[in-house]
Structures are given as C-alpha cells and as structure tokens.
C-alpha positions in Angstrom: -130.9 7.4 33.2 -127.8 5.7 32.0 -128.9 5.0 28.5 -127.3 6.4 25.3 -128.3 7.5 21.9 -126.8 8.8 18.6 -126.6 12.0 16.7 -125.3 12.5 13.2 -122.3 14.7 12.2 -124.5 17.8 12.1 -125.8 17.4 15.6 -129.2 16.0 14.7 -130.7 13.0 16.3 -130.9 9.8 14.2 -133.5 7.2 14.3 -132.9 3.7 15.7 -132.8 2.1 12.2 -130.3 4.8 11.1 -128.1 4.2 14.1 -128.0 0.5 13.7 -127.2 0.7 10.0 -123.9 2.5 10.7 -123.4 2.8 14.5 -120.5 4.6 16.0 -119.1 4.7 19.5 -117.3 7.7 21.0 -115.2 6.8 24.0 -115.6 8.6 27.3 -112.4 10.5 26.8 -114.1 12.4 23.9 -117.6 12.8 25.3 -118.6 15.5 27.8 -117.4 13.9 31.0 -118.4 15.0 34.5 -118.6 18.7 34.4 -115.9 20.7 36.1 -116.8 23.3 38.7 -116.1 26.1 36.3 -118.2 24.5 33.6 -121.1 24.1 36.1 -120.8 27.7 37.2 -120.8 28.8 33.6 -123.9 26.9 32.8 -125.7 28.1 36.0 -124.7 31.7 35.1 -126.1 31.3 31.6 -129.4 29.8 33.0 -129.6 32.7 35.5 -129.2 35.2 32.7 -131.6 33.5 30.3 -134.2 33.3 33.0 -133.7 37.0 33.7 -134.3 37.8 30.1 -137.7 36.1 30.4 -138.3 37.8 33.8 -138.5 34.3 35.5 -141.3 33.1 33.2 -141.2 29.3 33.5 -143.4 28.8 30.4 -140.5 29.3 28.0 -138.1 26.8 29.7 -138.5 24.1 27.1 -137.5 26.4 24.3 -134.3 27.2 26.2 -133.7 23.5 27.0 -133.9 22.7 23.3 -131.3 25.4 22.6 -129.0 23.9 25.3 -129.6 20.4 23.9 -128.5 21.6 20.5 -125.4 23.2 22.1 -124.6 19.9 23.9 -124.9 18.0 20.6 -122.8 20.7 18.8 -120.0 20.3 21.3 -120.2 16.5 21.1 -120.0 16.6 17.3 -117.0 19.0 17.5 -115.3 16.5 19.7 -116.2 13.6 17.4 -114.8 15.5 14.4 -111.6 16.0 16.4 -111.5 12.3 17.0 -112.1 11.5 13.4 -109.3 13.8 12.4 -107.0 12.1 14.9 -107.9 8.7 13.7 -107.3 9.7 10.1 -103.8 10.8 11.1 -103.2 7.5 12.8 -104.5 5.6 9.8 -102.1 7.5 7.6 -99.3 6.8 9.9 -100.1 3.1 9.9 -100.2 3.1 6.1 -96.8 4.7 6.0 -95.4 2.3 8.5 -96.8 -0.7 6.6 -95.3 0.6 3.4 -91.9 1.0 5.1 -92.1 -2.5 6.5 -93.0 -3.9 3.0 -90.1 -2.1 1.5 -87.7 -3.3 4.1 -88.9 -6.9 4.0 -89.0 -7.2 0.2 -86.2 -4.9 -1.0 -83.7 -4.3 1.8 -83.5 -7.2 4.2 -83.2 -10.0 1.6 -80.4 -8.0 -0.2 -78.6 -7.6 3.1 -78.9 -11.3 3.9 -77.6 -12.2 0.4 -74.6 -9.9 0.9 -73.9 -11.5 4.3 -74.1 -15.0 2.9 -71.8 -14.1 0.0 -69.2 -12.5 2.3 -69.2 -15.5 4.5 -68.7 -17.7 1.5 -65.8 -15.5 0.3 -64.1 -15.6 3.7 -64.3 -19.4 3.5 -63.1 -19.6 -0.2 -60.5 -16.9 -0.2 -57.6 -19.1 1.1 -58.6 -22.1 -1.1 -59.1 -20.2 -4.3 -57.2 -16.9 -4.0 -57.1 -16.2 -7.8 -60.9 -16.0 -7.8 -60.5 -12.9 -5.6 -57.7 -11.3 -7.7 -54.9 -12.6 -5.4 -51.7 -14.0 -6.9 -51.7 -17.1 -4.8 -52.4 -18.2 -1.3 -50.1 -17.8 1.7 -48.4 -21.1 2.5 -47.4 -21.3 6.1 -45.5 -24.6 5.7 -43.4 -23.3 2.9 -42.8 -20.1 4.8 -41.7 -22.0 7.8 -39.2 -24.0 5.8 -37.8 -20.9 4.0 -37.6 -19.1 7.4 -35.6 -22.0 8.8 -33.3 -22.0 5.7 -33.0 -18.2 6.0 -31.8 -18.4 9.6 -29.4 -21.2 8.9 -27.9 -19.5 5.7 -27.8 -16.1 7.4 -25.7 -17.6 10.2 -23.4 -19.3 7.7 -23.0 -16.2 5.5 -22.4 -13.9 8.4 -19.6 -16.2 9.8 -18.2 -16.9 6.3 -17.9 -13.2 5.2 -16.5 -12.2 8.6 -13.9 -14.9 8.3 -13.2 -14.2 4.7 -12.7 -10.4 5.1 -10.5 -11.1 8.2 -8.4 -13.7 6.3 -8.1 -11.4 3.2 -7.2 -8.1 4.9 -6.7 -8.4 8.6 -5.0 -11.7 9.3 -1.3 -11.8 10.4 0.2 -14.2 7.8 3.2 -14.8 10.0 1.0 -16.3 12.7 0.1 -19.1 10.3 3.7 -20.1 9.6 4.7 -23.3 11.4 7.1 -26.1 11.1 4.2 -28.6 11.0 3.0 -28.5 7.4 -0.1 -30.6 8.0 -1.2 -28.4 11.0 -0.6 -25.2 9.0 -2.8 -26.4 6.1 -5.6 -27.5 8.4 -5.5 -24.1 10.1 -5.4 -22.3 6.8 -8.5 -24.2 5.5 -10.4 -23.6 8.8 -9.7 -19.9 8.6 -12.1 -19.5 5.7 -15.0 -20.4 8.0 -13.9 -19.7 11.5 -16.4 -18.9 14.2 -13.5 -17.6 16.4 -12.9 -14.8 13.9 -14.7 -12.3 16.0 -12.5 -13.1 19.0 -9.4 -12.8 16.9 -10.7 -9.5 15.3 -11.4 -8.1 18.8 -7.7 -8.7 19.7 -6.8 -6.6 16.7 -8.8 -3.7 17.9 -12.3 -2.3 17.9 -12.0 -1.0 14.3 -11.2 -4.5 13.1 -14.1 -6.0 15.0 -16.5 -3.4 13.5 -15.2 -4.0 10.0 -15.6 -7.8 10.4 -19.2 -7.4 11.7 -20.2 -4.6 9.3 -19.0 -6.2 6.0 -21.4 -9.2 6.1 -24.4 -6.9 6.5 -23.3 -4.9 3.5 -22.9 -8.1 1.4 -26.2 -9.5 2.5 -28.1 -6.2 1.8 -26.7 -6.3 -1.8 -27.8 -9.9 -2.1 -31.4 -8.9 -1.2 -31.5 -5.7 -3.3 -33.1 -7.3 -6.5 -36.1 -8.4 -4.5 -36.9 -5.0 -3.2 -35.7 -2.8 -6.1 -38.4 -1.0 -8.2 -36.0 -0.6 -11.1 -35.8 -2.9 -14.1 -33.1 -4.4 -16.2 -29.4 -3.8 -15.3 -30.2 -1.3 -12.4 -32.3 -3.9 -10.6 -29.3 -6.3 -10.5 -26.5 -3.7 -10.3 -25.8 -4.3 -6.5 -25.9 -8.0 -7.0 -23.3 -7.7 -9.8 -21.2 -5.5 -7.5 -21.4 -8.1 -4.8 -20.2 -10.7 -7.3 -17.2 -8.5 -8.2 -16.5 -8.1 -4.5 -16.7 -11.8 -4.0 -14.3 -12.3 -6.9 -11.7 -10.0 -5.4 -12.3 -11.5 -2.0 -11.7 -15.0 -3.3 -8.7 -13.8 -5.2 -7.1 -12.1 -2.1 -7.8 -15.2 0.1 -6.3 -17.5 -2.6 -3.3 -15.2 -2.8 -2.8 -15.2 1.0 -3.1 -18.9 1.2 -0.6 -19.3 -1.7 1.8 -16.9 0.0 1.7 -18.9 3.3 2.4 -22.1 1.3 5.2 -20.2 -0.5 6.8 -19.0 2.7 6.6 -22.5 4.2 8.3 -23.8 1.1 5.4 -25.8 -0.1 5.5 -24.1 -3.5 8.4 -22.7 -5.5 6.9 -20.1 -7.8 5.9 -16.6 -6.6 2.3 -15.6 -6.7 0.8 -14.1 -9.8 -2.9 -13.4 -10.0 -3.5 -15.6 -13.1 -2.8 -18.6 -10.8 -6.4 -18.3 -9.6 -7.8 -20.0 -12.7 -5.8 -23.1 -11.9 -6.3 -23.0 -8.2 -9.3 -25.0 -6.9 -9.3 -22.9 -3.7 -10.3 -19.8 -5.6 -13.4 -21.6 -7.0 -14.2 -23.1 -3.7 -14.1 -19.8 -1.9 -16.1 -18.1 -4.7 -18.8 -20.8 -4.6 -18.8 -20.9 -0.8 -19.6 -17.2 -0.8 -21.5 -16.3 -3.9 -23.5 -19.5 -4.4 -24.7 -19.6 -0.8 -25.1 -15.8 -1.1 -27.5 -16.3 -4.0 -29.4 -18.9 -2.0 -29.7 -16.4 0.8 -31.0 -13.8 -1.5 -33.6 -16.2 -2.9 -34.7 -17.0 0.7 -35.1 -13.3 1.5 -37.1 -12.8 -1.7 -39.3 -15.8 -0.9 -39.9 -14.5 2.6 -40.7 -11.1 1.2 -43.1 -12.7 -1.4 -44.8 -14.8 1.3 -45.0 -11.8 3.5 -46.7 -9.8 0.7 -49.1 -12.7 0.1 -49.9 -12.9 3.8 -50.5 -9.1 3.9 -52.7 -9.2 0.8 -54.7 -12.1 2.2 -55.1 -10.6 5.6 -56.1 -7.3 4.0 -58.7 -9.1 1.8 -60.1 -11.0 4.8 -60.1 -8.0 7.0 -61.9 -5.9 4.3 -64.5 -8.6 3.9 -64.8 -9.1 7.7 -65.4 -5.3 8.1 -68.0 -5.4 5.4 -69.6 -8.4 7.0 -69.8 -6.7 10.3 -71.2 -3.6 8.7 -73.9 -5.5 6.8 -74.8 -7.5 9.9 -75.2 -4.3 11.9 -77.2 -2.8 9.1 -79.4 -6.0 9.0 -79.9 -5.9 12.7 -80.9 -2.3 12.6 -83.4 -3.0 9.8 -84.9 -5.9 11.7 -85.1 -3.7 14.8 -86.8 -1.0 12.7 -89.3 -3.6 11.4 -90.0 -4.7 15.0 -90.4 -1.1 16.1 -92.7 -0.3 13.2 -94.9 -3.3 14.0 -95.0 -2.2 17.7 -96.0 1.3 16.6 -98.7 -0.1 14.3 -100.2 -2.1 17.3 -100.1 1.0 19.4 -101.8 3.1 16.7 -104.4 0.4 16.1 -105.1 0.2 19.9 -105.5 4.0 20.0 -107.9 3.9 17.1 -109.9 1.2 18.9 -109.8 3.2 22.1 -111.0 6.3 20.3 -113.8 4.1 18.8 -114.9 6.5 16.1 -116.2 5.4 12.6 -118.2 7.3 10.0 -121.8 7.6 11.1 -123.6 8.4 14.3 -122.0 9.7 17.5 -122.9 8.1 20.8 -124.6 10.3 23.4 -124.4 9.6 27.1 -127.8 10.6 28.4 -126.6 10.8 32.0 -124.0 13.4 30.9 -126.6 15.2 28.9 -128.9 15.4 32.0 -125.9 16.7 34.1 -125.3 19.4 31.4 -129.0 20.4 31.4 -129.3 20.3 35.2 -126.4 22.7 35.7 -128.2 25.1 33.3 -131.6 24.6 35.1 -130.0 25.5 38.4 -129.5 29.0 37.1 -133.3 29.3 36.3 -134.2 28.0 39.8 -131.8 30.5 41.4 -133.3 33.4 39.5 -136.9 32.5 40.4 -135.9 32.2 44.1 -134.2 35.6 44.0 -137.2 37.1 42.2 -139.6 36.5 45.2 -139.2 37.6 48.8 -140.0 34.1 50.2 -140.2 30.5 49.0 -143.9 30.3 49.4 -144.4 33.1 46.8 -141.8 31.4 44.5 -143.3 27.9 44.8 -146.0 28.1 42.0 -143.4 29.2 39.4 -140.9 26.6 40.6 -143.5 23.9 40.5 -144.5 24.9 37.0 -140.8 25.1 36.0 -140.2 21.5 37.3 -143.3 20.3 35.6 -142.2 21.6 32.2 -138.7 20.3 32.7 -139.9 16.8 33.5 -142.1 16.9 30.4 -139.2 18.0 28.2 -136.9 15.4 29.7 -139.5 12.7 29.3 -139.9 13.7 25.6 -136.1 13.8 25.2 -135.5 10.4 26.9 -138.1 8.8 24.7 -136.4 10.3 21.7 -132.9 9.3 22.6 -133.5 5.8 24.2 -134.4 3.9 21.0 -131.0 2.1 21.0 -129.5 -0.9 22.8 -126.3 1.0 23.6 -125.7 1.7 27.3 -123.4 4.2 28.9 -121.1 1.5 30.3 -119.7 1.3 26.8 -118.0 4.6 27.6 -116.0 3.2 30.5 -113.8 0.7 28.7 
C-alpha cells in the first residue's frame, strides 16, 4: 500500500479526527526512506535472533511485529523532533533577520539618506554662502585672475626698475653719460632709471655686477611681501617693509646725487651737491615714488594672491572633506541596502527550508509502504530461521504457512488502523 497515517509525538497512533484537527506532514528527507543494505541486514539479523528465542514458533510473530512497529514509530518520532528543533532554529533566525531589517530600514538607512542629502546640499551651497560653513569668504577666480595679471606686470616693472636703479646708483660709469649734447644726455639720464638694457650693461661690467643687479630686486621684493607672511604683530611685522623704505630712500638719494653730479659736470648747474638738495629736487620724489609706491602695490598683489590662495585651499579642503564624507556615507548606505537584500534572500531560503521540512505541532506522517518495507526486512529473518530449523522445505512449510497467515492478519489490522486519512505517500516526494 502507498497510503499514509499519523502518529503523535509519543509514537502512538492518532485517530482520523485527531489527525485532521492538527495535521502535520514530514517530508521524505526525514522519514525512513528506502532501507540501506546494512539496515536490511540488521533487521533480518534481529528477526533471525528473535525467532531463535522462540524456537521458530510462528504463533508469537504478531507480538514481535507490534514491538517492531513501535520501534519504527519511535525512530520516526525522533526524526520528527529533530525536524522540529531545526525548524525552531530557522524561525529564530528569521525573527533575528527581520529585527535587523526593521532596525536598518527605520533607524539606519533613513539617517544615512538624510546625511547624503545634507552633504550634497552643502557641496552646492559652500561656494555661494561660505560664511555659513565657517569660511571667511569664497574664492573669486575673476578677482584672482586680475590680481595675477597685475602681479606679473608689476613684478616685471619692479625687477627692471630696481636692477636699473641699483646699477645707476652704484655701478654706472658717470663719465659715460657726459656728452656735448645736453638734450641727449638728459634723455639718456632719465631713461637710465628704467632701462631694460641694464642687464646687458651690467654683464659688460662683470659677472659680479650682473649678479648684484639681478639679486637686489629679489631682496627688495621679498621685503615687500614680508608683512603678508609674517606671524609677528606690530612693529616686527612691518620691520622689513620699513627697512625697504629706508633702502628706497637712500637709493633715490644716490640716484638724485648721481644725476645732479652729471648735470654739474656738464655745466648745467653751478652749485656742488649737498644731500639736503633732495628735498627741493623733484627727481628724488619721482624715483622714490616709482620704487616704493609701486613696490607697495606689488606687496599688496602678493598679499591678495596669498589670501585668495588660502581661500581656495580652505574651500577645496572643505569640499574634499564633504566629498569624502559623502562617498563614505554612500558606500555605507549601499552596504546597508545590500545587507537588507541579503537578509530578505536569507529569509526566503529559510522559509523555503521550513516549508520543505513541513513539520508543525501535532501528528507525524507515516508512509505505510516504508513501514511495510521495515517490517518485511525483519520478517525475512524469521523466515530464514524457520527454513534453517528443518531439513527440507516440506517439513518447514506448515510453520511458514502459519507464519504468513499471522503476518497477513497483523498487516491487515495495521493497515485498517493506519489508513483512516486522506494523505497519500506522494506527498513525501515533493
């Protein structure tokens, strides 16, 4: 027969009404499947031994079959309990996974999404409203471009001016400026204050003169930029700038003296030079302004470039910091979403496994064909003993016939007892 029935958790058979009240299926993986060779041999051996204890008496076979039936039900119940324990573990795992999903979806993922939205908003607003993010002001590329252009222009002017001025003040051969043509001499003298050919003329005077002419402008320009890079306050912050002003003063004085001396040697003026003449000589103020005034503008350009550079660095740092945080939050959000997906997949697998195990509280499904196979293996041992007890099959036939008769009666009784349910064994093969 291929029908099925139920036993309760204690291995006792339940009635049809009890089974239908709370039916339970046990899938084929956890019911006694087709017996292995070793299991068949073990059952046959047990039947042989039990028959031997009774000296081959077939009249007691039903008692032993009842014991074997109870043994079958006990094994089946043990398997069912194992399934129940496994399902309980799976249900606990599912509950834990659902709690984790609830926590992620309610407390973690929304917070991560809010942080990402806020960071994206900050990256958009940081250049428009830098003070909102504790930045002094925003980097201005147009202003920076204009100041950079001014810086390059003024740097070229100052470098040429100071090279020409230092050459005219200390290195120029005054006698070379003397000429019978007064107008030509005055034009050459005025041009000497800003003379791009100074480097060529200094090179003619030697490498030392060329080095001095090139080095001096750098020193002056470094002193002009010092206040914008100094960490000191008060007088110390502007000390190098004051020294540069003093140097400019003496440089203008020396140039004015040399220009006056040339005019004196050419007979254009009668009085000899005295230094107080600078206060009444417009050339002194022109040279001083041409140097120090432009010099101050250059220092201002350097300071502004430094300031804009600082703003740019701070802005870039602020944006990079937020971009790094954004990337981190996006990665974290992606990992949390992946975790939720993995947990949901795990829940589906666990639920499928529970469905596959098919166990619920109540009766346990018995596959009668498997029960018959179990009993038949045991009966084989009885048959073998009775055959071995007699010298020939004719002598053994009465006992064997009686044995088969009693077995058929017990199986008929057992089948009537177990087949009061609509379940069929095909339910085990899903």
